[in-house]
Structures are given as C-alpha cells and as structure tokens.
PAFITOR-187966 format. One record per residue: residue in three letters; x, y, z of N, C-alpha, C in turn. Coordinates in Angstrom, 1 decimal. Atoms other than C-alpha are relative to their C-alpha. Layout:
# residues N
[ronu 'ala',[X,Y,Z],[X,Y,Z],[X,Y,Z]];
...
//
This chain:
# residues 183
[ronu 'met',[-1.4,-0.3,0.2],[17.0,-24.8,-42.6],[0.1,1.5,-0.4]];
[ronu 'gly',[-0.1,-1.4,0.3],[18.0,-21.1,-42.6],[0.9,0.3,-1.2]];
[ronu 'thr',[-0.8,-0.4,1.1],[19.6,-19.2,-45.4],[1.3,0.6,0.4]];
[ronu 'gly',[-1.2,-0.6,-0.5],[22.2,-17.6,-43.2],[-0.1,1.5,-0.2]];
[ronu 'leu',[0.2,-1.4,0.2],[20.8,-14.2,-44.2],[-0.7,0.6,1.2]];
[ronu 'arg',[0.6,-0.6,-1.1],[19.9,-11.8,-41.5],[-1.0,1.1,-0.4]];
[ronu 'pro',[0.8,-1.1,0.3],[17.1,-9.3,-41.5],[0.7,1.4,0.0]];
[ronu 'ala',[-0.6,-1.3,0.1],[18.0,-5.7,-42.3],[0.1,0.7,1.4]];
[ronu 'thr',[0.0,-0.6,-1.3],[17.1,-4.6,-38.8],[1.1,-0.5,0.9]];
[ronu 'ser',[-1.1,0.6,-0.7],[19.7,-7.0,-37.4],[1.3,0.7,-0.4]];
[ronu 'ser',[-1.2,-0.6,0.6],[22.3,-5.4,-39.7],[0.1,1.5,0.5]];
[ronu 'leu',[0.0,-1.4,-0.5],[21.3,-1.9,-38.6],[0.4,0.0,1.5]];
[ronu 'arg',[-0.4,0.1,-1.4],[21.7,-3.0,-34.9],[1.5,-0.2,0.1]];
[ronu 'glu',[-1.4,0.2,0.0],[25.2,-4.1,-35.8],[0.7,1.4,-0.1]];
[ronu 'ile',[-0.6,-1.3,0.2],[26.0,-0.6,-37.0],[-0.2,0.9,1.1]];
[ronu 'thr',[0.3,-0.9,-1.1],[24.3,1.3,-34.3],[0.6,-0.5,1.3]];
[ronu 'gly',[-0.6,0.5,-1.2],[25.8,-1.0,-31.7],[1.5,0.3,0.1]];
[ronu 'leu',[-1.4,-0.3,-0.1],[29.3,0.1,-32.6],[0.2,1.2,0.8]];
[ronu 'pro',[-0.3,-1.2,-0.7],[31.0,2.6,-30.4],[0.1,1.2,-1.0]];
[ronu 'pro',[0.0,-1.1,1.0],[31.0,6.1,-32.0],[1.2,0.1,-0.9]];
[ronu 'tyr',[-1.2,-0.1,0.8],[34.6,6.0,-33.1],[0.0,-1.0,-1.1]];
[ronu 'leu',[0.0,1.1,1.0],[34.1,2.7,-35.0],[-1.1,0.4,-1.0]];
[ronu 'arg',[1.0,-0.4,0.9],[30.9,4.1,-36.5],[0.5,1.1,-1.0]];
[ronu 'leu',[-0.6,-1.0,0.8],[32.9,7.1,-37.7],[0.9,-0.7,-1.1]];
[ronu 'leu',[-0.9,0.6,1.0],[35.5,4.8,-39.3],[-0.8,-0.7,-1.1]];
[ronu 'ala',[0.9,0.7,1.0],[32.8,2.7,-41.0],[-0.7,1.0,-0.9]];
[ronu 'gly',[0.7,-1.0,0.8],[31.0,5.8,-42.1],[1.0,0.7,-1.0]];
[ronu 'thr',[-1.0,-0.6,0.9],[34.2,7.3,-43.5],[0.3,-0.9,-1.2]];
[ronu 'gln',[-0.3,1.0,1.1],[34.9,4.1,-45.5],[-1.2,0.0,-1.0]];
[ronu 'phe',[1.2,0.0,0.8],[31.3,4.2,-46.8],[0.0,1.3,-0.9]];
[ronu 'ala',[0.0,-1.3,0.7],[31.6,7.9,-47.8],[1.1,0.1,-1.0]];
[ronu 'phe',[-1.2,0.0,0.9],[35.1,7.5,-49.3],[-0.3,-0.9,-1.3]];
[ronu 'asn',[0.3,0.9,1.1],[33.9,4.6,-51.5],[-1.2,0.6,-0.8]];
[ronu 'thr',[1.1,-0.6,0.7],[30.6,6.2,-52.4],[0.4,1.2,-0.9]];
[ronu 'gly',[-0.4,-1.1,0.7],[32.2,9.4,-53.4],[0.9,-0.3,-1.2]];
[ronu 'phe',[-0.9,0.4,1.1],[34.9,7.8,-55.5],[-0.8,-0.7,-1.1]];
[ronu 'tyr',[0.7,0.7,1.0],[32.6,5.4,-57.3],[-1.1,0.8,-0.6]];
[ronu 'ala',[1.0,-0.8,0.6],[30.0,8.1,-57.9],[0.6,0.9,-1.0]];
[ronu 'val',[-0.7,-0.9,1.0],[32.6,10.2,-59.7],[0.4,-0.7,-1.2]];
[ronu 'leu',[-0.5,0.8,1.1],[33.7,7.4,-62.0],[-0.8,0.2,-1.3]];
[ronu 'pro',[0.7,-0.2,1.2],[30.8,7.7,-64.5],[0.2,1.4,-0.6]];
[ronu 'tyr',[-0.1,-1.4,0.4],[31.1,11.5,-64.6],[1.5,0.2,-0.6]];
[ronu 'leu',[-1.4,-0.2,0.4],[34.9,11.3,-64.9],[0.3,-0.6,-1.4]];
[ronu 'ala',[-0.2,0.7,1.3],[34.8,8.8,-67.8],[-0.7,0.9,-1.1]];
[ronu 'gly',[0.6,-0.9,1.0],[32.3,11.1,-69.6],[0.7,1.2,-0.2]];
[ronu 'his',[-0.8,-1.3,0.1],[34.3,14.2,-68.9],[1.3,-0.2,-0.8]];
[ronu 'leu',[-1.2,0.2,0.8],[37.5,12.7,-70.2],[-0.3,-0.3,-1.4]];
[ronu 'gly',[0.3,0.4,1.4],[35.9,11.3,-73.3],[-0.7,1.2,-0.7]];
[ronu 'asp',[0.8,-1.0,0.7],[33.3,14.0,-74.2],[0.6,1.4,0.3]];
[ronu 'gly',[-0.4,-1.3,-0.4],[34.6,17.0,-72.3],[1.4,0.4,-0.5]];
[ronu 'leu',[-1.4,-0.3,0.4],[38.3,16.7,-73.1],[0.4,-0.7,-1.3]];
[ronu 'gly',[-0.2,0.6,1.3],[38.0,14.6,-76.2],[1.0,-1.1,-0.1]];
[ronu 'met',[-1.0,1.1,0.0],[40.2,11.7,-75.1],[-0.6,-1.2,-0.7]];
[ronu 'ala',[0.5,1.3,0.6],[39.9,8.5,-77.1],[-0.3,-1.0,1.1]];
[ronu 'gly',[0.5,1.0,-1.0],[38.3,5.5,-75.3],[1.2,-0.7,0.6]];
[ronu 'trp',[-1.1,0.7,-0.6],[41.6,3.7,-74.9],[0.8,0.9,1.0]];
[ronu 'leu',[-0.7,-0.9,-0.9],[43.1,6.8,-73.3],[-0.8,0.2,1.3]];
[ronu 'val',[0.8,0.0,-1.2],[40.2,7.1,-70.9],[0.2,-1.2,0.9]];
[ronu 'gly',[-0.2,1.2,-0.7],[40.7,3.5,-69.9],[1.4,0.0,0.6]];
[ronu 'leu',[-1.4,-0.1,-0.5],[44.5,4.1,-69.5],[0.0,0.9,1.2]];
[ronu 'val',[0.0,-0.9,-1.1],[43.9,7.1,-67.3],[-0.7,-0.6,1.3]];
[ronu 'leu',[0.7,0.6,-1.1],[41.4,5.3,-65.1],[0.8,-1.2,0.6]];
[ronu 'gly',[-0.9,1.1,-0.5],[43.8,2.3,-64.9],[1.2,0.6,0.8]];
[ronu 'leu',[-1.1,-0.6,-0.8],[46.6,4.6,-63.8],[-0.4,0.4,1.4]];
[ronu 'arg',[0.5,-0.4,-1.3],[44.5,5.9,-61.0],[-0.1,-1.2,0.9]];
[ronu 'thr',[0.0,1.3,-0.8],[43.9,2.3,-59.8],[1.4,-0.5,0.3]];
[ronu 'phe',[-1.4,0.4,-0.2],[47.5,1.4,-60.3],[0.7,0.8,1.0]];
[ronu 'ser',[-0.7,-0.9,-1.0],[48.7,4.4,-58.3],[-0.5,-0.3,1.4]];
[ronu 'gln',[0.5,0.4,-1.4],[46.4,3.4,-55.4],[0.6,-1.3,0.4]];
[ronu 'gln',[-0.5,1.4,-0.4],[47.3,-0.3,-55.4],[1.5,0.0,0.2]];
[ronu 'gly',[-1.5,0.1,0.0],[51.0,0.3,-56.1],[0.6,0.8,1.1]];
[ronu 'leu',[-0.6,-0.8,-1.1],[51.4,2.9,-53.3],[-0.6,-0.4,1.3]];
[ronu 'phe',[0.5,0.4,-1.4],[49.6,1.0,-50.5],[1.1,-0.2,0.9]];
[ronu 'val',[-1.1,0.2,-0.9],[53.0,0.1,-49.1],[0.5,1.4,0.5]];
[ronu 'val',[-0.4,-1.4,-0.5],[53.8,3.9,-48.8],[-1.0,0.4,1.0]];
[ronu 'gly',[1.0,-0.4,-1.0],[50.5,4.5,-47.1],[0.1,-0.8,1.3]];
[ronu 'gly',[-0.2,0.8,-1.2],[51.1,1.6,-44.7],[1.2,0.4,0.8]];
[ronu 'ala',[-1.2,-0.4,-0.7],[54.6,2.7,-43.9],[-0.2,1.4,0.7]];
[ronu 'leu',[0.3,-1.3,-0.7],[53.4,6.3,-43.2],[-0.9,-0.2,1.2]];
[ronu 'thr',[0.9,0.3,-1.1],[50.7,4.9,-41.0],[0.8,-0.6,1.1]];
[ronu 'asp',[-0.8,0.5,-1.0],[53.2,2.9,-39.1],[0.9,1.0,0.7]];
[ronu 'arg',[-0.9,-1.0,-0.5],[55.4,5.9,-38.7],[-0.7,1.1,0.8]];
[ronu 'tyr',[0.7,-1.2,-0.6],[52.9,8.7,-37.9],[-1.4,-0.4,0.7]];
[ronu 'gly',[1.3,0.3,-0.6],[49.8,6.8,-36.8],[-1.1,0.2,-1.1]];
[ronu 'pro',[1.1,0.0,1.0],[46.5,6.3,-38.7],[-0.7,1.4,-0.1]];
[ronu 'arg',[0.9,-1.2,0.1],[44.7,9.6,-37.9],[0.6,1.0,-0.9]];
[ronu 'pro',[-0.5,-1.1,0.9],[47.1,12.1,-39.6],[0.0,-0.5,-1.4]];
[ronu 'val',[-0.1,0.6,1.4],[47.5,9.7,-42.6],[-1.4,0.0,-0.6]];
[ronu 'val',[1.3,0.0,0.6],[43.7,9.3,-43.0],[-0.4,1.5,-0.4]];
[ronu 'leu',[0.3,-1.4,0.3],[43.3,13.1,-42.8],[0.7,0.5,-1.2]];
[ronu 'ala',[-0.8,-0.4,1.2],[46.1,13.6,-45.3],[-0.6,-0.6,-1.3]];
[ronu 'gly',[0.7,0.6,1.1],[44.4,11.1,-47.6],[-1.2,0.7,-0.4]];
[ronu 'cys',[1.2,-0.7,0.3],[41.1,12.9,-47.4],[0.3,1.3,-0.6]];
[ronu 'leu',[-0.4,-1.3,0.5],[42.7,16.3,-48.0],[0.6,-0.1,-1.4]];
[ronu 'leu',[-0.5,0.2,1.3],[44.7,15.0,-50.9],[-1.0,-0.4,-1.1]];
[ronu 'arg',[1.0,0.4,1.0],[41.7,13.4,-52.5],[-0.8,1.2,-0.4]];
[ronu 'ile',[0.7,-1.3,0.3],[39.8,16.7,-52.3],[0.8,0.8,-1.0]];
[ronu 'ala',[-0.9,-0.7,0.9],[42.8,18.4,-53.9],[0.1,-0.6,-1.4]];
[ronu 'gly',[-0.1,0.7,1.3],[43.1,15.7,-56.6],[-1.2,0.2,-0.8]];
[ronu 'phe',[1.2,-0.1,0.8],[39.5,15.9,-57.6],[-0.2,1.5,-0.4]];
[ronu 'ala',[0.1,-1.4,0.4],[39.6,19.7,-57.6],[0.9,0.3,-1.2]];
[ronu 'trp',[-1.0,-0.2,1.1],[42.7,19.6,-59.8],[-0.5,-0.7,-1.3]];
[ronu 'leu',[0.6,0.8,1.1],[41.0,17.0,-62.0],[-1.1,0.8,-0.7]];
[ronu 'ala',[1.1,-0.9,0.6],[38.0,19.4,-62.5],[0.6,1.1,-0.8]];
[ronu 'leu',[-0.6,-1.1,0.7],[40.4,22.1,-63.7],[0.9,-0.5,-1.1]];
[ronu 'ala',[-1.0,0.5,1.0],[42.7,19.8,-65.8],[-0.5,0.1,-1.4]];
[ronu 'gly',[0.4,-0.1,1.4],[42.6,20.5,-69.5],[0.9,-0.7,-0.9]];
[ronu 'ser',[-0.9,0.7,0.9],[45.5,18.5,-70.8],[0.2,-1.4,0.5]];
[ronu 'thr',[-0.3,1.4,-0.4],[46.4,14.8,-70.7],[0.9,-0.1,1.1]];
[ronu 'ala',[-1.0,0.0,-1.1],[49.4,15.5,-68.5],[-0.6,0.4,1.3]];
[ronu 'thr',[0.6,-0.5,-1.3],[47.4,17.4,-65.9],[-1.0,-1.0,0.5]];
[ronu 'val',[0.9,1.1,-0.4],[44.7,14.7,-65.9],[0.7,-1.1,0.6]];
[ronu 'val',[-0.7,1.1,-0.5],[47.2,12.0,-65.4],[0.6,0.3,1.4]];
[ronu 'ala',[-0.6,-0.4,-1.4],[48.9,13.9,-62.5],[-1.1,0.1,1.0]];
[ronu 'ala',[1.1,-0.1,-1.0],[45.5,14.6,-60.9],[-0.5,-1.4,0.4]];
[ronu 'val',[0.5,1.4,-0.4],[44.4,10.9,-61.1],[1.0,-0.7,0.8]];
[ronu 'val',[-1.0,0.6,-0.8],[47.7,9.8,-59.7],[-0.1,0.5,1.4]];
[ronu 'leu',[0.2,-0.6,-1.4],[47.2,12.2,-56.8],[-1.2,-0.6,0.7]];
[ronu 'thr',[1.2,0.6,-0.7],[43.7,10.8,-56.1],[0.3,-1.5,0.3]];
[ronu 'gly',[-0.4,1.4,-0.3],[45.2,7.3,-56.3],[0.9,0.0,1.2]];
[ronu 'phe',[-0.9,-0.1,-1.2],[47.9,8.3,-53.8],[-0.8,0.3,1.2]];
[ronu 'ala',[0.8,-0.3,-1.1],[45.3,9.8,-51.6],[-0.7,-1.3,0.6]];
[ronu 'ala',[0.7,1.2,-0.4],[43.4,6.5,-51.5],[1.1,-1.0,0.6]];
[ronu 'ala',[-1.1,0.8,-0.5],[46.8,4.7,-50.9],[0.3,0.4,1.4]];
[ronu 'leu',[-0.2,-0.5,-1.4],[47.1,6.8,-47.8],[-1.1,-0.4,0.9]];
[ronu 'phe',[1.3,0.2,-0.8],[43.5,6.5,-46.6],[-0.2,-1.4,0.3]];
[ronu 'ser',[0.5,1.4,-0.2],[42.8,2.8,-47.1],[0.8,-0.8,1.1]];
[ronu 'pro',[-0.7,0.8,-1.0],[45.7,1.2,-45.1],[-0.1,0.6,1.4]];
[ronu 'ala',[0.1,-0.7,-1.3],[45.4,3.8,-42.4],[-1.4,-0.3,0.7]];
[ronu 'val',[1.4,0.2,-0.6],[41.6,3.4,-41.8],[-0.2,-1.5,0.3]];
[ronu 'glu',[0.2,1.5,-0.3],[41.8,-0.4,-42.1],[0.8,-0.4,1.2]];
[ronu 'ser',[-0.9,0.3,-1.1],[44.7,-0.5,-39.6],[-0.7,0.5,1.3]];
[ronu 'glu',[0.7,-0.5,-1.2],[42.8,1.7,-37.1],[-1.2,-0.8,0.3]];
[ronu 'thr',[1.2,0.8,-0.3],[39.6,-0.3,-37.5],[0.4,-1.3,0.6]];
[ronu 'ala',[-0.5,1.2,-0.6],[41.5,-3.5,-36.8],[0.4,0.2,1.4]];
[ronu 'arg',[-0.4,-0.3,-1.3],[43.1,-2.0,-33.8],[-1.1,0.2,1.0]];
[ronu 'glu',[1.2,-0.2,-0.9],[39.8,-0.8,-32.4],[-0.8,-1.2,0.1]];
[ronu 'ala',[0.7,1.2,-0.1],[38.2,-4.1,-33.2],[0.6,-0.9,1.1]];
[ronu 'val',[-0.7,0.8,-1.0],[40.8,-5.8,-31.0],[-0.3,0.6,1.4]];
[ronu 'arg',[0.3,-0.7,-1.3],[40.3,-3.2,-28.2],[-1.4,-0.3,0.4]];
[ronu 'arg',[1.4,0.3,-0.3],[36.6,-3.8,-28.4],[-0.2,-1.4,0.5]];
[ronu 'glu',[0.0,1.4,-0.4],[37.0,-7.5,-28.2],[0.5,-0.2,1.4]];
[ronu 'gln',[-0.6,0.1,-1.3],[39.2,-7.2,-25.2],[-0.9,0.7,1.1]];
[ronu 'ala',[0.8,-0.8,-1.0],[36.8,-4.7,-23.5],[-1.3,-0.6,0.3]];
[ronu 'asp',[1.4,0.5,-0.2],[33.4,-6.2,-24.0],[-0.3,-1.4,-0.6]];
[ronu 'gly',[0.1,1.4,0.5],[34.0,-9.6,-25.7],[-0.7,-0.1,-1.4]];
[ronu 'thr',[0.5,0.0,1.4],[32.5,-8.6,-29.1],[1.1,-0.5,-0.9]];
[ronu 'ala',[-1.0,0.6,0.9],[34.3,-10.7,-31.7],[0.4,1.0,-1.0]];
[ronu 'arg',[-0.6,-1.0,1.0],[36.6,-8.6,-33.8],[-0.6,-0.2,-1.4]];
[ronu 'ala',[0.5,0.3,1.4],[35.2,-10.4,-36.9],[-1.3,0.8,-0.2]];
[ronu 'arg',[1.3,-0.7,0.1],[31.8,-8.7,-36.2],[0.3,1.5,-0.4]];
[ronu 'thr',[-0.3,-1.4,0.2],[33.3,-5.3,-36.1],[0.6,0.2,-1.4]];
[ronu 'leu',[-0.7,-0.1,1.3],[35.5,-5.9,-39.2],[-1.0,-0.3,-1.1]];
[ronu 'ala',[1.0,0.3,1.0],[32.5,-7.3,-41.1],[-0.9,1.2,-0.2]];
[ronu 'val',[0.8,-1.2,0.2],[30.5,-4.1,-40.5],[0.8,1.0,-0.8]];
[ronu 'phe',[-0.9,-1.0,0.7],[33.5,-2.0,-41.7],[0.0,-0.4,-1.5]];
[ronu 'ser',[-0.1,0.5,1.4],[33.8,-4.2,-44.8],[-1.3,0.2,-0.7]];
[ronu 'ala',[1.3,-0.2,0.6],[30.1,-4.1,-45.5],[-0.3,1.5,-0.3]];
[ronu 'ala',[0.1,-1.4,0.2],[30.2,-0.3,-45.2],[0.7,0.4,-1.3]];
[ronu 'gly',[-0.8,-0.3,1.2],[32.9,-0.1,-47.9],[-0.6,-0.6,-1.2]];
[ronu 'gln',[0.6,0.7,1.2],[31.2,-2.6,-50.2],[-1.4,0.7,-0.3]];
[ronu 'ala',[1.2,-0.7,0.3],[27.9,-0.7,-49.8],[0.3,1.3,-0.8]];
[ronu 'gly',[-0.4,-1.2,0.7],[29.7,2.5,-50.9],[0.4,-0.3,-1.4]];
[ronu 'ala',[-0.4,0.4,1.3],[31.2,0.7,-53.8],[-1.2,-0.4,-0.9]];
[ronu 'phe',[1.2,0.4,0.7],[27.8,-0.6,-54.8],[-0.9,1.3,-0.3]];
[ronu 'leu',[0.9,-1.2,0.2],[25.8,2.7,-54.3],[0.6,1.1,-0.8]];
[ronu 'gly',[-0.6,-1.1,0.7],[28.4,5.0,-55.7],[-0.2,0.1,-1.5]];
[ronu 'pro',[0.3,-0.1,1.5],[28.1,4.1,-59.4],[-1.5,0.3,-0.3]];
[ronu 'leu',[1.5,-0.3,0.2],[24.3,4.1,-59.1],[-0.2,1.5,0.2]];
[ronu 'leu',[0.2,-1.4,-0.2],[24.4,7.6,-57.6],[0.7,0.8,-1.1]];
[ronu 'gly',[-0.7,-0.7,1.0],[27.0,8.8,-60.1],[-0.8,-0.1,-1.3]];
[ronu 'ser',[0.8,0.1,1.2],[24.9,7.5,-63.0],[-1.2,0.8,0.0]];
[ronu 'leu',[1.2,-0.9,-0.1],[21.8,9.2,-61.7],[0.4,1.5,-0.1]];
[ronu 'leu',[-0.4,-1.4,0.1],[23.7,12.5,-61.3],[0.4,0.3,-1.4]];
[ronu 'leu',[-0.5,-0.2,1.3],[25.2,12.1,-64.7],[-1.3,0.2,-0.9]];
[ronu 'ala',[1.2,0.0,0.8],[21.7,11.4,-66.2],[-0.8,1.3,0.2]];
[ronu 'ala',[0.7,-1.2,-0.3],[20.3,14.4,-64.4],[0.8,1.3,-0.2]];
[ronu 'gly',[-1.0,-1.1,0.1],[23.3,16.6,-65.2],[-0.5,1.2,-0.8]];
[ronu 'gly',[0.5,-1.1,0.8],[21.5,18.6,-67.9],[-0.9,0.9,0.8]];
[ronu 'glu',[0.9,-0.8,-0.8],[18.9,19.7,-65.4],[0.7,0.8,1.1]];
[ronu 'trp',[-0.7,-0.7,-1.1],[21.5,20.7,-62.8],[1.2,0.8,-0.5]];
[ronu 'gly',[-1.0,-0.9,0.5],[23.9,22.4,-65.1],[1.4,-0.6,0.0]];
[ronu 'phe',[-1.3,0.7,0.0],[26.7,19.8,-65.0],[0.6,0.0,-1.4]];
//
C-alpha cells in the first residue's frame, strides 16, 4: 500500500513540465511569499528593538498588515476584473517594494502603520490577480493538452506554501547573521 507521497523528482517534473508563463506565475508566488515571510523576523525585531515598540504594539502592527491584506482582497479582485491581472500584479509588486522601502525609513508609529498597510494593500492586489490568472491559464492548458487544471493549481499552491515555509527560515538565518553583514 502506497503512502500517496511522490518522489521529489516527480514534483520537479511537474514544475518543469509547466509552460513558461505558468512557471513564471508559480515562481512569482514562491518569491512573493518567500520575501514577505523572510522579512517578518527582521521586521518584528526592528519594530521592537530598533524603534522601541512594546511587544503588544509590534503584534498590533503586524496584525494590521495582515488585516489590510485580507480586508482589501475584494478591492484587488475588483481591480483585476476591471483591468486584468497583469497590471494589477505589477502594481502589487511595485507597491510592495515601495511599502518595504518606506518601512525601512519609517521612524514613528504612524509611518510604520502606514507602510505596513501599504504592504498589505500590495498583497491584496497581487494575490487575487495572480491566482485569477493562474486559474485562467490552468483552464486553457486543460483545454489545450488535457492536463487536469488541478495539477497546475496544485503546483501553484505548493510554490506559495514552499515560500511561506522557507521565508521564515531564511529570515531567521539572515537575522542571526545580521551582525556579520551589518544589518
């Protein structure tokens, strides 16, 4: 009786077997999640140690970031419906960069809150748009070559989850090595 688990080489074939555009979408999801979750340990330390925020305020700020993302998904979805996924994904990526840059420069609670809300809004743009485009491409692929859309969507989901798993590990390693790198 099998475990239902596949060897890693089979999973790699799933990724490399995707058309280039779908690999780009999955890779973007991986990078977006890895980057965000890698920043969290540093951000929590920066807010507490660097800016002297109390633990409850650090938690509140990080919670506001998540709330702004989740609460604004409907805006990201509506903009995706209106303008299409590509410009909305690009806007989400650019706003995320701007939000993190602003966060790096923020010195007061108000500017920190504004910057984290901006990064949350950026994710609220990015996520519905990239998920919508992936679903659309999965259907196109299914119609074109018979590959079940669930396979394509599973690879996309796995890429996002891998980023969410590896990001905090990477962030913790970078934070631990920060003294050596001048962070």
